[in-house]
C-alpha positions in Angstrom: -65.1 -36.5 41.6 -66.6 -36.8 45.0 -67.8 -40.3 46.0 -71.1 -38.8 47.3 -71.9 -37.9 43.6 -71.3 -41.6 42.7 -73.4 -42.7 45.7 -76.4 -40.6 44.7 -76.4 -42.1 41.2 -76.1 -45.6 42.6 -79.1 -44.9 44.9 -81.1 -43.5 42.0 -80.6 -46.7 40.1 -82.5 -48.6 42.9 -85.4 -46.1 42.6 -86.2 -46.9 39.0 -84.4 -44.1 37.1 -82.4 -46.7 35.4 -81.8 -45.3 31.9 -80.8 -41.8 32.8 -79.0 -42.8 35.9 -76.9 -45.4 34.2 -75.8 -43.0 31.5 -74.8 -40.6 34.2 -73.2 -43.3 36.1 -70.8 -44.3 33.2 -69.8 -40.7 32.8 -69.1 -40.2 36.5 -67.3 -43.6 36.7 -65.0 -42.6 33.9 -64.1 -39.2 35.3 -63.9 -40.7 38.8 -61.3 -43.3 37.9 -59.3 -40.7 36.1 -59.3 -38.6 39.3 -58.5 -41.7 41.3 -55.6 -42.4 39.1 -54.3 -38.9 39.6 -54.7 -39.3 43.4 -53.0 -42.7 43.2 -50.0 -41.0 41.6 -50.1 -38.2 44.2 -50.2 -40.8 47.0 -47.4 -42.9 45.6 -45.3 -39.7 45.3 -46.0 -38.7 48.9 -45.1 -42.2 50.2 -42.0 -42.3 48.1 -40.9 -39.0 49.5 -41.4 -40.2 53.0 -39.5 -43.4 52.2 -36.6 -41.3 50.9 -36.2 -39.3 54.1 -35.6 -42.2 56.5 -34.5 -45.8 56.4 -37.9 -47.3 56.9 -38.3 -51.0 56.6 -41.0 -52.5 54.3 -43.0 -53.3 57.3 -42.9 -49.7 58.6 -43.8 -48.3 55.2 -46.8 -50.6 55.2 -47.8 -49.4 58.6 -47.5 -45.8 57.4 -49.6 -46.6 54.4 -52.3 -48.3 56.5 -52.3 -45.5 59.1 -52.7 -42.9 56.4 -55.5 -44.8 54.8 -57.4 -45.3 58.1 -57.1 -41.6 58.8 -58.5 -40.8 55.4 -61.4 -43.2 55.9 -62.2 -41.6 59.2 -61.9 -37.9 58.2 -63.0 -38.1 54.6 -59.9 -36.9 52.8 -57.2 -38.5 50.8 -54.5 -40.7 52.3 -51.9 -38.6 50.5 -52.9 -35.7 52.8 -51.7 -37.6 55.8 -48.7 -39.5 54.6 -46.1 -36.9 55.6 -47.5 -36.6 59.1 -47.5 -40.4 59.5 -43.9 -40.6 58.3 -42.8 -38.0 60.8 -44.6 -39.8 63.6 -43.2 -43.2 62.7 -39.7 -41.7 62.2 -39.8 -40.4 65.8 -40.1 -44.0 67.1 -43.2 -43.2 69.1 -45.3 -46.0 70.4 -48.9 -46.1 69.3 -47.8 -44.4 66.1 -51.0 -45.3 64.3 -53.1 -43.6 66.9 -50.8 -40.5 66.9 -51.2 -40.4 63.1 -55.0 -40.3 63.6 -54.6 -37.4 66.0 -52.5 -35.5 63.4 -55.2 -36.2 60.8 -57.9 -34.8 63.2 -55.9 -31.6 63.5 -55.3 -31.3 59.8 -59.1 -31.8 59.2 -60.4 -29.5 62.0 -57.8 -26.8 62.0 -56.4 -26.9 58.6 -52.9 -27.6 59.9 -50.1 -28.7 57.7 -48.6 -32.1 58.0 -45.5 -30.6 59.5 -47.4 -28.5 62.0 -49.7 -31.3 63.1 -47.0 -33.9 63.6 -44.7 -31.4 65.4 -47.6 -30.4 67.7 -48.5 -34.0 68.5 -44.9 -35.1 69.1 -44.1 -32.0 71.2 -47.1 -32.5 73.5 -46.6 -36.3 73.6 -42.9 -36.0 74.5 -43.4 -33.4 77.2 -46.5 -34.6 79.0 -47.4 -38.2 78.3 -45.9 -41.4 79.7 -45.3 -44.3 77.3 -47.0 -42.3 74.5 -50.4 -42.5 76.3 -52.9 -41.4 73.7 -55.7 -40.8 76.2 -53.7 -38.2 78.1 -52.6 -36.6 74.9 -56.2 -36.3 73.8 -56.9 -34.6 77.1 -54.3 -32.0 76.3 -55.6 -31.3 72.8 -59.2 -31.1 74.2 -58.2 -28.8 77.0 -56.3 -26.5 74.7 -59.2 -26.5 72.2 -61.5 -25.6 75.1 -59.4 -22.5 75.8 -59.1 -21.3 72.2 -62.9 -21.7 71.7 -63.4 -19.0 74.4 -60.5 -16.7 73.7 -58.9 -15.0 70.7 -56.0 -17.5 70.8 -55.9 -19.8 67.7 -55.2 -23.5 67.7 -52.3 -23.1 65.2 -50.7 -20.5 67.5 -51.3 -22.8 70.4 -49.6 -25.6 68.4 -46.6 -23.4 67.6 -46.3 -22.4 71.3 -46.5 -26.0 72.3 -43.8 -27.1 69.8 -41.4 -24.4 71.1 -42.1 -24.4 74.9 -43.8 -27.5 76.1 -40.6 -29.4 76.8 -39.0 -26.6 78.8 -42.3 -26.1 80.7 -42.4 -29.8 81.7 -38.7 -29.7 82.7 -39.3 -26.9 85.2 -42.3 -28.6 86.7 -45.2 -26.9 84.9 -48.1 -29.2 84.2 -49.9 -29.5 80.9 -52.9 -27.6 82.1 -50.7 -24.8 83.6 -48.6 -24.6 80.4 -51.7 -24.4 78.2 -53.2 -21.6 80.4 -49.9 -19.7 80.3 -49.7 -20.1 76.5 -53.3 -18.8 76.1 -52.5 -15.9 78.4 -49.5 -15.0 76.2 -51.6 -15.3 73.0 -55.0 -13.9 74.0 -55.3 -10.2 73.0 -51.6 -9.6 73.0 -51.0 -9.7 69.2 -48.2 -12.2 69.8 -47.8 -15.0 67.2 -47.5 -18.6 68.3 -43.8 -18.6 67.6 -43.3 -15.3 69.5 -45.2 -16.6 72.5 -43.6 -20.0 72.4 -40.1 -18.4 72.2 -40.8 -16.1 75.1 -42.2 -18.8 77.3 -39.4 -21.1 76.5 -36.9 -18.5 77.6 -38.8 -17.9 80.8 -39.1 -21.6 81.6 -35.5 -22.2 81.0 -34.6 -19.3 83.3 -36.8 -20.5 86.1 -35.4 -24.0 85.9 -32.0 -22.5 86.8 -32.7 -20.9 90.1 -29.2 -21.6 91.4 -27.9 -18.8 89.2 -27.0 -15.8 91.4 -27.9 -13.2 88.8 -31.4 -14.6 88.4 -31.9 -14.7 92.2 -30.6 -11.2 92.5 -32.9 -9.9 89.7 -36.0 -11.4 91.3 -35.0 -10.2 94.8 -34.6 -6.7 93.4 -38.3 -6.5 92.7 -39.2 -8.1 96.0 -39.6 -11.8 94.8 -38.0 -14.6 96.8 -37.4 -17.9 95.1 -38.0 -19.8 98.3 -40.7 -20.1 100.9 -41.1 -21.9 104.3 -42.7 -25.2 103.8 -43.0 -27.7 106.7 -40.5 -25.8 108.7 -37.8 -25.5 106.0 -37.0 -23.5 103.0 -38.3 -24.9 99.7 -38.1 -23.5 96.2 -41.3 -21.9 95.0 -43.1 -23.2 92.0 -42.5 -21.5 88.6 -46.3 -20.6 88.5 -46.0 -18.9 91.9 -42.9 -16.9 90.7 -44.6 -15.9 87.4 -47.8 -14.8 89.1 -46.0 -12.7 91.7 -43.8 -11.2 89.0 -46.9 -10.2 87.1 -48.2 -8.5 90.2 -45.0 -6.5 90.6 -44.1 -5.9 86.9 -46.5 -3.1 86.0 -45.3 -1.1 89.0 -41.7 -1.1 87.7 -40.0 1.7 85.7 -38.8 1.0 82.1 -35.2 0.4 83.2 -36.3 -2.3 85.7 -38.6 -3.9 83.1 -35.8 -4.1 80.6 -33.5 -5.6 83.2 -36.0 -8.3 84.2 -36.8 -9.0 80.5 -33.1 -9.4 79.8 -32.6 -11.8 82.7 -35.6 -13.9 81.5 -34.2 -13.9 77.9 -37.0 -12.1 76.2 -37.8 -8.6 75.1 -39.5 -6.0 77.3 -42.5 -5.5 75.0 -43.5 -9.1 74.8 -43.0 -9.6 78.6 -45.0 -6.5 79.4 -47.9 -7.8 77.3 -47.8 -11.2 78.9 -47.5 -9.8 82.5 -50.4 -7.5 81.9 -52.5 -10.3 80.7 -51.7 -12.7 83.6 -55.1 -11.7 85.2 -56.7 -14.1 82.7 -54.5 -17.0 83.6 -56.9 -18.5 86.2 -59.8 -18.2 83.8 -57.8 -20.0 81.1 -56.9 -22.7 83.5 -60.5 -23.2 84.4 -61.5 -23.4 80.7 -58.9 -26.1 80.2 -60.1 -28.2 83.1 -63.8 -27.8 82.1 -63.2 -29.2 78.6 -66.3 -31.1 77.5 -66.0 -31.3 73.7 -63.7 -33.8 72.0 -61.6 -32.2 69.3 -61.1 -35.6 67.7 -64.8 -36.7 67.7 -65.9 -33.3 66.4 -63.3 -33.4 63.7 -64.6 -36.8 62.6 -68.2 -35.7 62.7 -67.6 -32.7 60.4 -66.0 -34.8 57.7 -69.1 -36.8 56.6 -72.6 -37.8 57.5 -72.2 -41.1 55.8 -72.0 -44.4 57.7 -68.8 -46.3 58.3 -69.1 -48.6 55.4 -69.7 -45.8 52.9 -66.9 -43.8 54.4 -64.5 -46.7 53.9 -65.7 -47.2 50.3 -65.2 -43.5 49.7 -61.6 -43.7 51.0 -60.9 -46.6 48.6 -62.6 -44.9 45.7 -60.5 -41.8 46.4 -57.4 -43.9 46.1 -56.2 -44.5 49.6 -53.8 -47.2 50.3 -54.6 -50.8 51.3 -57.8 -52.8 50.7 -60.1 -51.0 53.1 -63.4 -51.9 51.5 -65.5 -54.8 52.6 -67.9 -55.4 49.7 -70.3 -57.2 52.0 -70.9 -53.8 53.7 -72.5 -52.4 50.6 -73.4 -55.4 48.5 -77.2 -55.1 49.1 -77.2 -51.4 48.1 -75.2 -51.9 44.8 -76.1 -55.5 43.9 -76.5 -54.6 40.3 -73.1 -53.0 40.1 -70.8 -55.9 41.2 -68.7 -55.3 38.1 -68.0 -51.8 39.3 -67.0 -53.1 42.7 -64.6 -55.5 41.1 -63.0 -52.6 39.1 -62.7 -50.5 42.3 -61.3 -53.4 44.2 -58.8 -54.1 41.4 -57.5 -50.6 41.8 -57.2 -50.8 45.6 -55.8 -54.3 45.4 -52.8 -53.2 43.2 -51.9 -50.4 45.6 -50.3 -53.0 48.0 -49.0 -52.5 51.5 -45.8 -50.9 50.3 -47.4 -48.2 48.2 -46.3 -49.6 44.9 -49.0 -48.6 42.5 -49.7 -50.4 39.2 -51.8 -47.8 37.4 -52.0 -49.8 34.2 -54.0 -52.5 36.1 -56.6 -50.0 37.1 -56.8 -48.6 33.5 -57.2 -52.1 32.1 -60.0 -52.9 34.6 -61.8 -49.7 33.6 -61.5 -50.6 29.9 -62.8 -54.1 30.5 -65.7 -52.8 32.5 -66.8 -50.3 29.8 -66.3 -52.9 27.0 -69.0 -55.0 28.7 -71.5 -52.4 27.7 -70.5 -51.8 24.1 
Protein backbone atom coordinates (compact mmCIF):
# COMPACT_ATOMS: atom_id res chain seq x y z
CA UNK A 1 0.00 0.00 0.00
CA UNK A 2 1.29 3.39 -1.00
CA UNK A 3 0.57 6.27 1.38
CA UNK A 4 -0.51 8.40 -1.55
CA UNK A 5 -3.49 6.03 -1.98
CA UNK A 6 -4.43 6.60 1.64
CA UNK A 7 -3.94 10.34 1.26
CA UNK A 8 -6.26 10.55 -1.73
CA UNK A 9 -8.99 8.79 0.23
CA UNK A 10 -8.49 11.08 3.21
CA UNK A 11 -8.80 14.10 0.94
CA UNK A 12 -11.95 12.72 -0.67
CA UNK A 13 -13.54 12.52 2.77
CA UNK A 14 -13.23 16.27 3.14
CA UNK A 15 -14.94 16.75 -0.23
CA UNK A 16 -18.20 15.12 0.82
CA UNK A 17 -17.78 11.60 -0.61
CA UNK A 18 -18.09 10.28 2.92
CA UNK A 19 -19.90 6.98 2.58
CA UNK A 20 -17.97 5.50 -0.32
CA UNK A 21 -14.66 7.00 0.74
CA UNK A 22 -14.92 5.73 4.29
CA UNK A 23 -15.65 2.20 3.11
CA UNK A 24 -12.62 2.39 0.85
CA UNK A 25 -10.62 3.90 3.66
CA UNK A 26 -11.22 0.96 6.01
CA UNK A 27 -10.15 -1.47 3.31
CA UNK A 28 -6.99 0.47 2.52
CA UNK A 29 -6.22 0.96 6.20
CA UNK A 30 -6.41 -2.75 6.89
CA UNK A 31 -4.21 -3.74 3.94
CA UNK A 32 -1.90 -0.83 4.69
CA UNK A 33 -1.23 -1.87 8.25
CA UNK A 34 -0.64 -5.45 7.12
CA UNK A 35 1.95 -4.12 4.65
CA UNK A 36 3.38 -1.89 7.36
CA UNK A 37 3.71 -4.84 9.70
CA UNK A 38 5.64 -6.73 7.02
CA UNK A 39 7.89 -3.72 6.51
CA UNK A 40 8.42 -3.43 10.26
CA UNK A 41 9.63 -7.01 10.31
CA UNK A 42 11.90 -6.33 7.32
CA UNK A 43 13.29 -3.23 9.00
CA UNK A 44 13.89 -5.00 12.30
CA UNK A 45 15.65 -7.84 10.48
CA UNK A 46 17.89 -5.38 8.63
CA UNK A 47 18.78 -3.51 11.80
CA UNK A 48 19.44 -6.77 13.66
CA UNK A 49 21.78 -7.86 10.85
CA UNK A 50 23.69 -4.59 11.11
CA UNK A 51 23.87 -4.94 14.89
CA UNK A 52 25.34 -8.42 14.49
CA UNK A 53 28.19 -7.30 12.23
CA UNK A 54 29.77 -4.83 14.62
CA UNK A 55 29.86 -4.01 18.31
CA UNK A 56 27.54 -1.01 18.09
CA UNK A 57 26.37 0.58 21.32
CA UNK A 58 22.68 1.18 21.93
CA UNK A 59 23.25 4.86 21.22
CA UNK A 60 24.91 4.08 17.87
CA UNK A 61 22.09 1.73 16.87
CA UNK A 62 19.63 4.47 17.71
CA UNK A 63 21.59 6.90 15.51
CA UNK A 64 21.60 4.37 12.65
CA UNK A 65 17.86 3.93 13.10
CA UNK A 66 17.16 7.65 13.03
CA UNK A 67 19.53 8.30 10.10
CA UNK A 68 17.80 5.57 8.07
CA UNK A 69 14.38 6.94 8.92
CA UNK A 70 15.33 10.49 8.01
CA UNK A 71 16.70 9.28 4.67
CA UNK A 72 13.47 7.40 4.01
CA UNK A 73 11.45 10.50 4.85
CA UNK A 74 13.47 12.59 2.41
CA UNK A 75 13.63 10.15 -0.49
CA UNK A 76 10.28 8.42 -0.14
CA UNK A 77 11.40 4.84 0.40
CA UNK A 78 11.58 2.44 3.33
CA UNK A 79 14.06 2.84 6.17
CA UNK A 80 15.02 -0.81 5.70
CA UNK A 81 16.43 0.13 2.28
CA UNK A 82 19.00 2.36 3.94
CA UNK A 83 19.91 0.50 7.15
CA UNK A 84 22.83 -1.48 5.68
CA UNK A 85 24.46 1.64 4.19
CA UNK A 86 23.95 3.52 7.46
CA UNK A 87 25.56 0.64 9.36
CA UNK A 88 28.61 0.68 7.08
CA UNK A 89 28.98 4.45 7.44
CA UNK A 90 28.71 4.39 11.23
CA UNK A 91 31.01 1.36 11.45
CA UNK A 92 33.72 3.33 9.60
CA UNK A 93 33.81 5.86 12.43
CA UNK A 94 33.28 8.75 10.01
CA UNK A 95 32.24 12.08 11.42
CA UNK A 96 28.92 13.48 10.17
CA UNK A 97 27.74 9.90 9.68
CA UNK A 98 24.08 10.93 9.51
CA UNK A 99 24.82 13.29 6.61
CA UNK A 100 26.92 10.67 4.85
CA UNK A 101 24.03 8.21 5.23
CA UNK A 102 21.77 10.73 3.54
CA UNK A 103 24.21 10.92 0.61
CA UNK A 104 24.14 7.11 0.36
CA UNK A 105 20.35 7.23 0.27
CA UNK A 106 20.45 9.82 -2.51
CA UNK A 107 22.66 7.53 -4.58
CA UNK A 108 20.45 4.53 -3.95
CA UNK A 109 17.41 6.57 -4.94
CA UNK A 110 18.79 8.29 -8.04
CA UNK A 111 21.13 5.64 -9.43
CA UNK A 112 19.67 2.41 -8.08
CA UNK A 113 22.89 1.62 -6.24
CA UNK A 114 23.02 -1.15 -3.68
CA UNK A 115 23.68 -0.32 -0.05
CA UNK A 116 27.17 -1.81 -0.36
CA UNK A 117 27.99 0.19 -3.48
CA UNK A 118 26.66 3.50 -2.22
CA UNK A 119 28.41 3.29 1.15
CA UNK A 120 31.65 2.11 -0.45
CA UNK A 121 31.52 4.99 -2.94
CA UNK A 122 30.83 7.60 -0.28
CA UNK A 123 33.49 6.30 2.10
CA UNK A 124 36.14 6.02 -0.65
CA UNK A 125 35.59 9.56 -1.92
CA UNK A 126 35.29 10.90 1.61
CA UNK A 127 38.50 9.23 2.76
CA UNK A 128 40.52 10.31 -0.28
CA UNK A 129 39.42 13.87 -0.82
CA UNK A 130 37.67 15.47 2.13
CA UNK A 131 39.12 16.87 5.33
CA UNK A 132 37.35 16.09 8.60
CA UNK A 133 34.57 14.39 6.63
CA UNK A 134 33.48 17.67 5.09
CA UNK A 135 30.11 16.93 3.53
CA UNK A 136 30.07 20.01 1.30
CA UNK A 137 33.27 19.06 -0.48
CA UNK A 138 32.01 15.48 -0.84
CA UNK A 139 28.79 16.73 -2.42
CA UNK A 140 30.92 18.77 -4.85
CA UNK A 141 32.69 15.56 -5.89
CA UNK A 142 29.41 13.70 -6.43
CA UNK A 143 27.93 16.60 -8.38
CA UNK A 144 31.07 16.97 -10.50
CA UNK A 145 31.14 13.29 -11.37
CA UNK A 146 27.42 13.33 -12.07
CA UNK A 147 27.95 16.27 -14.42
CA UNK A 148 30.49 14.24 -16.39
CA UNK A 149 28.36 11.12 -16.68
CA UNK A 150 25.37 13.17 -17.83
CA UNK A 151 27.36 14.19 -20.92
CA UNK A 152 29.30 10.98 -21.61
CA UNK A 153 28.64 7.27 -21.90
CA UNK A 154 30.20 6.66 -18.49
CA UNK A 155 27.68 5.48 -15.88
CA UNK A 156 27.46 6.57 -12.26
CA UNK A 157 27.80 3.01 -10.96
CA UNK A 158 30.95 2.51 -13.03
CA UNK A 159 32.25 5.84 -11.74
CA UNK A 160 31.49 4.66 -8.22
CA UNK A 161 33.40 1.40 -8.75
CA UNK A 162 36.38 3.27 -10.18
CA UNK A 163 36.30 5.66 -7.23
CA UNK A 164 36.19 2.81 -4.71
CA UNK A 165 39.24 1.17 -6.30
CA UNK A 166 41.41 4.12 -7.29
CA UNK A 167 40.54 7.37 -5.47
CA UNK A 168 42.88 6.67 -2.55
CA UNK A 169 45.92 5.98 -4.74
CA UNK A 170 45.09 8.99 -6.93
CA UNK A 171 45.05 11.27 -3.91
CA UNK A 172 48.26 9.70 -2.61
CA UNK A 173 50.18 10.63 -5.76
CA UNK A 174 48.83 14.17 -5.83
CA UNK A 175 45.92 13.91 -8.24
CA UNK A 176 43.02 16.13 -7.22
CA UNK A 177 39.37 15.05 -7.10
CA UNK A 178 38.46 16.83 -10.34
CA UNK A 179 41.51 15.42 -12.15
CA UNK A 180 40.78 11.90 -10.91
CA UNK A 181 37.14 12.14 -11.95
CA UNK A 182 38.10 13.33 -15.42
CA UNK A 183 40.64 10.49 -15.77
CA UNK A 184 38.08 7.92 -14.60
CA UNK A 185 35.55 9.19 -17.16
CA UNK A 186 38.25 9.09 -19.83
CA UNK A 187 38.90 5.44 -19.00
CA UNK A 188 35.17 4.64 -19.08
CA UNK A 189 33.72 6.73 -21.90
CA UNK A 190 33.57 4.72 -25.09
CA UNK A 191 36.20 2.19 -24.07
CA UNK A 192 33.89 -0.68 -23.03
CA UNK A 193 35.79 -0.92 -19.74
CA UNK A 194 33.77 -1.67 -16.63
CA UNK A 195 34.10 0.42 -13.52
CA UNK A 196 36.11 -2.32 -11.86
CA UNK A 197 38.45 -2.69 -14.83
CA UNK A 198 38.97 1.06 -15.13
CA UNK A 199 39.47 1.44 -11.39
CA UNK A 200 41.96 -1.42 -11.26
CA UNK A 201 43.95 -0.01 -14.18
CA UNK A 202 44.01 3.52 -12.78
CA UNK A 203 44.98 2.25 -9.34
CA UNK A 204 47.98 0.46 -10.83
CA UNK A 205 49.01 3.53 -12.83
CA UNK A 206 48.70 5.83 -9.82
CA UNK A 207 50.65 3.45 -7.58
CA UNK A 208 53.42 3.31 -10.17
CA UNK A 209 53.58 7.07 -10.60
CA UNK A 210 53.83 7.55 -6.85
CA UNK A 211 57.06 5.55 -6.91
CA UNK A 212 59.23 7.57 -9.27
CA UNK A 213 62.41 6.61 -7.42
CA UNK A 214 62.25 3.13 -8.96
CA UNK A 215 64.97 2.93 -11.67
CA UNK A 216 62.93 0.54 -13.82
CA UNK A 217 60.04 3.01 -13.99
CA UNK A 218 62.35 5.91 -14.79
CA UNK A 219 64.08 3.85 -17.48
CA UNK A 220 60.79 2.75 -19.08
CA UNK A 221 59.53 6.33 -19.30
CA UNK A 222 62.86 7.58 -20.59
CA UNK A 223 62.76 4.91 -23.30
CA UNK A 224 59.75 6.60 -24.86
CA UNK A 225 61.15 10.09 -24.43
CA UNK A 226 59.43 11.03 -21.17
CA UNK A 227 61.39 12.66 -18.37
CA UNK A 228 60.04 12.50 -14.82
CA UNK A 229 61.56 15.88 -13.96
CA UNK A 230 61.44 19.41 -15.32
CA UNK A 231 63.23 22.65 -14.56
CA UNK A 232 61.20 24.74 -12.14
CA UNK A 233 62.54 27.94 -10.60
CA UNK A 234 66.07 27.03 -11.59
CA UNK A 235 66.09 23.46 -10.24
CA UNK A 236 64.85 20.01 -11.15
CA UNK A 237 61.38 19.15 -9.89
CA UNK A 238 59.24 16.05 -10.31
CA UNK A 239 56.57 16.46 -12.95
CA UNK A 240 52.97 15.92 -11.90
CA UNK A 241 51.26 12.57 -12.61
CA UNK A 242 48.79 14.35 -14.90
CA UNK A 243 51.68 15.74 -16.96
CA UNK A 244 53.26 12.30 -17.23
CA UNK A 245 50.00 10.58 -18.19
CA UNK A 246 49.22 13.24 -20.80
CA UNK A 247 52.66 13.05 -22.37
CA UNK A 248 52.57 9.26 -22.33
CA UNK A 249 49.25 9.40 -24.19
CA UNK A 250 50.84 11.60 -26.85
CA UNK A 251 53.64 9.06 -27.35
CA UNK A 252 51.79 5.80 -26.78
CA UNK A 253 50.02 5.39 -30.10
CA UNK A 254 53.31 5.83 -31.96
CA UNK A 255 54.87 2.83 -30.18
CA UNK A 256 55.12 -0.68 -31.57
CA UNK A 257 53.32 -3.57 -29.84
CA UNK A 258 56.41 -4.67 -27.94
CA UNK A 259 56.96 -1.22 -26.46
CA UNK A 260 53.28 -0.90 -25.57
CA UNK A 261 53.38 -4.22 -23.76
CA UNK A 262 56.53 -3.17 -21.92
CA UNK A 263 55.00 0.12 -20.75
CA UNK A 264 51.78 -1.64 -19.75
CA UNK A 265 53.79 -4.14 -17.72
CA UNK A 266 55.69 -1.38 -15.91
CA UNK A 267 52.40 0.37 -15.12
CA UNK A 268 50.90 -2.87 -13.82
CA UNK A 269 48.08 -3.18 -16.34
CA UNK A 270 47.29 -4.94 -19.60
CA UNK A 271 48.13 -3.51 -22.99
CA UNK A 272 44.54 -3.54 -24.33
CA UNK A 273 43.12 -1.50 -21.43
CA UNK A 274 46.03 0.94 -21.45
CA UNK A 275 45.77 1.41 -25.23
CA UNK A 276 42.05 2.23 -24.95
CA UNK A 277 42.71 4.68 -22.13
CA UNK A 278 45.65 6.37 -23.87
CA UNK A 279 43.67 6.69 -27.11
CA UNK A 280 40.85 8.38 -25.23
CA UNK A 281 43.01 10.90 -23.33
CA UNK A 282 42.01 13.52 -25.91
CA UNK A 283 38.71 13.76 -24.03
CA UNK A 284 40.36 14.38 -20.65
CA UNK A 285 40.23 18.18 -20.87
CA UNK A 286 36.57 18.11 -21.86
CA UNK A 287 35.74 15.82 -18.93
CA UNK A 288 37.63 18.11 -16.57
CA UNK A 289 35.62 21.08 -17.84
CA UNK A 290 32.36 19.18 -17.36
CA UNK A 291 33.28 18.42 -13.75
CA UNK A 292 34.13 22.04 -13.01
CA UNK A 293 30.98 23.34 -14.71
CA UNK A 294 28.66 21.22 -12.58
CA UNK A 295 25.41 23.10 -11.99
CA UNK A 296 22.93 20.36 -11.00
CA UNK A 297 22.87 18.92 -7.49
CA UNK A 298 22.64 15.15 -7.53
CA UNK A 299 21.29 15.23 -3.96
CA UNK A 300 18.59 17.82 -4.59
CA UNK A 301 17.48 16.19 -7.84
CA UNK A 302 17.29 12.81 -6.12
CA UNK A 303 15.06 14.22 -3.39
CA UNK A 304 12.91 16.01 -5.96
CA UNK A 305 12.22 12.85 -7.94
CA UNK A 306 11.01 10.93 -4.89
CA UNK A 307 7.77 12.81 -4.28
CA UNK A 308 5.79 15.95 -4.99
CA UNK A 309 4.28 15.89 -1.50
CA UNK A 310 5.17 18.47 1.09
CA UNK A 311 7.51 17.81 3.99
CA UNK A 312 4.79 16.98 6.51
CA UNK A 313 3.13 14.43 4.24
CA UNK A 314 6.50 12.95 3.35
CA UNK A 315 7.23 12.42 7.03
CA UNK A 316 3.84 10.85 7.58
CA UNK A 317 4.38 8.59 4.59
CA UNK A 318 7.67 7.45 6.09
CA UNK A 319 6.00 6.67 9.40
CA UNK A 320 3.12 4.85 7.73
CA UNK A 321 5.57 2.81 5.68
CA UNK A 322 7.16 1.64 8.91
CA UNK A 323 10.31 3.66 9.29
CA UNK A 324 12.03 3.84 12.65
CA UNK A 325 11.48 6.51 15.26
CA UNK A 326 8.53 8.78 15.80
CA UNK A 327 8.95 11.10 12.80
CA UNK A 328 5.39 12.31 12.55
CA UNK A 329 4.20 15.54 14.06
CA UNK A 330 0.42 15.20 14.11
CA UNK A 331 0.05 19.00 14.20
CA UNK A 332 1.40 19.08 10.64
CA UNK A 333 -1.64 17.26 9.27
CA UNK A 334 -4.26 17.65 12.00
CA UNK A 335 -6.30 20.17 10.00
CA UNK A 336 -6.43 17.92 6.95
CA UNK A 337 -7.45 14.77 8.82
CA UNK A 338 -9.30 16.14 11.82
CA UNK A 339 -12.05 13.51 11.48
CA UNK A 340 -9.47 10.72 11.56
CA UNK A 341 -7.70 11.31 14.87
CA UNK A 342 -8.32 7.71 15.83
CA UNK A 343 -6.36 6.65 12.74
CA UNK A 344 -3.48 8.88 13.71
CA UNK A 345 -3.40 7.35 17.18
CA UNK A 346 -3.19 3.90 15.58
CA UNK A 347 -0.35 4.94 13.27
CA UNK A 348 1.42 6.67 16.15
CA UNK A 349 1.05 3.58 18.30
CA UNK A 350 2.82 1.59 15.59
CA UNK A 351 5.64 4.13 15.24
CA UNK A 352 5.91 4.61 19.01
CA UNK A 353 6.60 0.93 19.67
CA UNK A 354 9.43 0.86 17.13
CA UNK A 355 11.69 2.59 19.61
CA UNK A 356 15.13 4.04 19.11
CA UNK A 357 16.87 0.66 19.24
CA UNK A 358 14.77 -0.99 16.56
CA UNK A 359 12.91 -3.34 18.92
CA UNK A 360 9.50 -3.77 17.32
CA UNK A 361 6.40 -4.86 19.23
CA UNK A 362 4.20 -5.93 16.35
CA UNK A 363 1.44 -7.15 18.65
CA UNK A 364 0.87 -3.59 19.86
CA UNK A 365 0.24 -2.42 16.31
CA UNK A 366 -2.15 -5.31 15.70
CA UNK A 367 -4.01 -4.56 18.93
CA UNK A 368 -4.30 -0.90 17.94
CA UNK A 369 -5.77 -1.85 14.55
CA UNK A 370 -8.27 -4.23 16.17
CA UNK A 371 -9.32 -1.55 18.62
CA UNK A 372 -9.72 1.00 15.82
CA UNK A 373 -11.90 -1.29 13.70
CA UNK A 374 -14.00 -2.35 16.71
CA UNK A 375 -15.08 1.28 17.16
CA UNK A 376 -17.00 1.02 13.91
CA UNK A 377 -18.76 -2.31 14.52
